[in-house]
C-alpha positions, 0 to 999 in steps of 0.5 A: 460593892464595899463593906458597909454595902455587903452588910446592909445587903446582908441584913436586908436578907436576914430581914426578909428571912424573917419575913418568910418565917414569920408571916401567917404563923398563929400567934400560939406558934409564934409564942410556943417553945419547941421544947421546954429548953429552946426559944420560941420563934417570937423570942429569937426575932425579938432578940435578933432585933434587940442586938442589931438595935442595940449595937447600931444604935451604940455606933451612931451614938443615939439612944435605940429604937427600943426605947426612943420609938417605944417599942419596949412598951409594944412588947409589954417590957421594961425601958431598959436598953440594956435588955437584949435576951443575952444571958436570958433565963429559962423563964425570961424566954418563956415570959416574952410573948407577942399578940401577932407576928405584925409586932415581931415584924414591925420592929424588925422593919424598923431597926433594918431602916435604921440600920441601912440609913446608918450603913450608907453613911459608913466609909471604908476608912470608917470601918477600921475605927476602934470602938472604946471597949477596953474589955476586949483586947484588941479593941474591936473595930466597927467592921468587927462589930458589924461582922458580929452583928451579921453572924447573930442576926444569921444564926437567929434567922435560920433558927427562926425558920427551923423552929417553924419547920419543928412546929409545922412540919414538912411543906411549910416554906410552900404556904 
């Protein structure tokens, strides 16, 4: 298994975690913040997908699915490719609401499909290519960016699972 295949496998696992955590959850629980200064499952899933969509689209040098496929409209948000949730205030976190888990999972599936297609084209040499982001020293490589996506996505998928456990209590995973 090469590096890009490892990343594809990792992102597929993140997607399965999201499905397991979100499927069957009532909308009120998806949108509920376990505490006033914490993120809801809906916000965490949205942010995870936005980061992956943003970074993979950047590597592809193409428009993000957020805009090109109209996901921003489906979420009732602005057509802003820079809006990923990074730096959100508590008010912005609380304002993000979904009307179903299917919305979150639909975006997650679309983003995973784009990522998987991209990763199928990535060679070991491609992983070493530097990304022109002069704010970083040393410049990140494609491989470093992919590790960043995996790290961010894995953390947030785990947080979604944890939030569901907090809100539904013991035994929810046996459902």
